[in-house]
C-alpha positions, 0 to 999 in steps of 0.5 A: 499499500502506498503512503503519503509522507507530509512534510512537518512544515506543512502543519506550520501553515495553518491549513484546515484539516480537510485541506491537509487531507486533500494535500496528502492525497495529491502528494500520494499521487505526485511524481517526485521527479516532475512534481505533477499529479493527475488524481481524478475528482472521484479519487479526490473525493473518496480518499480525502473524505470531503464532499463535492460542494467543498472540494473546490474550497479546499483546493483553493486553500492550497493554491492560496498557500502556494502548495499547488498550481492547477491547469486543465488539459483541454485535449483530455479534460483532465486537471493537472496539478503541480504539487510543491513541498512547503520548503519549495514553494514559488514566491509570492508575486511582488509588486515592487519595481526592479528599477526603484524599490520606492516606486508607487503606481498611480492609477488616475481617475478618467478625465470628466466629460465637459458639460456646457450648462447655464445652470451654475447649480447643475452638477453633472456625473461622469464615470461615477465622480461628480464635477464638484466632488474631489477625487481621493484615490484609496491607498492599499499597501502603498499603491493607489487604486481606483475602486470602480475599476478594481470592482469591474476586474473582480467581477470579471474574474468571478464570471461563470464559464459560458454555456457553450463550454458546458454544452461541449462537456455534456456532449462528450458525456453522452458521445453526441457530435458537437455539430448536433443541434440541441433541442429547445428542451435540452437548452432550457433545462441546461440554463436551469441547471446552470444556475446551481451553485455547484454546477460546474463542479458537478459537471466536472464529476459527471464527465470525469466518470462518463468518459472513464471508459468507452462506449463498451466498458471492459469485460469486468464491468458487469453493470453500466448505468450511464445515461445515453440520452442528453435530455435524460441525463439533464432530467436526472441530474442530482441522481447522476451526480450522486451515483458518480460521487458514490462510485455506483455508476458502474458495477464490477465483477469482484473476482477480476476487479482486485487485480486490475490497476485500471480501477484505481480510485473507483469503489467497488459495488457488490 
């Protein structure tokens, strides 16, 4: 049985117990030569004992502590993790210029639009700043920044993936050609599901499980409970998520499954 050795310095970073457990899972699958790991979502959930709703939170905590970097391989739809040891973490990003350490960046407010108005008491507003209002930029960590610009950047970074990205992953789940046109009912149901708080994480879980095997699974799979119609999959979404998380999407022959390395990370159901 493989074991993950967690460096003692990792316990001094103030990680939550769940994040520490997930870090141990990533270390267990880490290639010591390259530092990369590719455990699928099912393996992470099963071995760390966390839930689908919280998995992204613990991954973000590890990323905040600079213990992992995550990239998604579009060709294979697999997340690749670069897992760092506590003493080998990359340095935090610095905002100090090399040429002048005392340099302070300043973002000036946009020039107000000119208004010709005979009414001296008239107050025009341009870009959220009144003409008769003094502009006072906010200072954070020695740098000036414009609050409205920063808020727009934050909203953009929090934007959800486009529906078209969802359609590609769902089409791959049921092996539908990307050129096949979606019905009105399918599009309506997808837009409804996309409003779920954890839909993106749920879709990743279902996609990883549904595409784990080809249309005809190996001989040691006695039961294949995947949905083959897109509308049926969407209409039974919560149940499909539960089957994938609990490992009940496939039923394996017990006698053949124990020695099959392809079944690593998949729960065997009697």
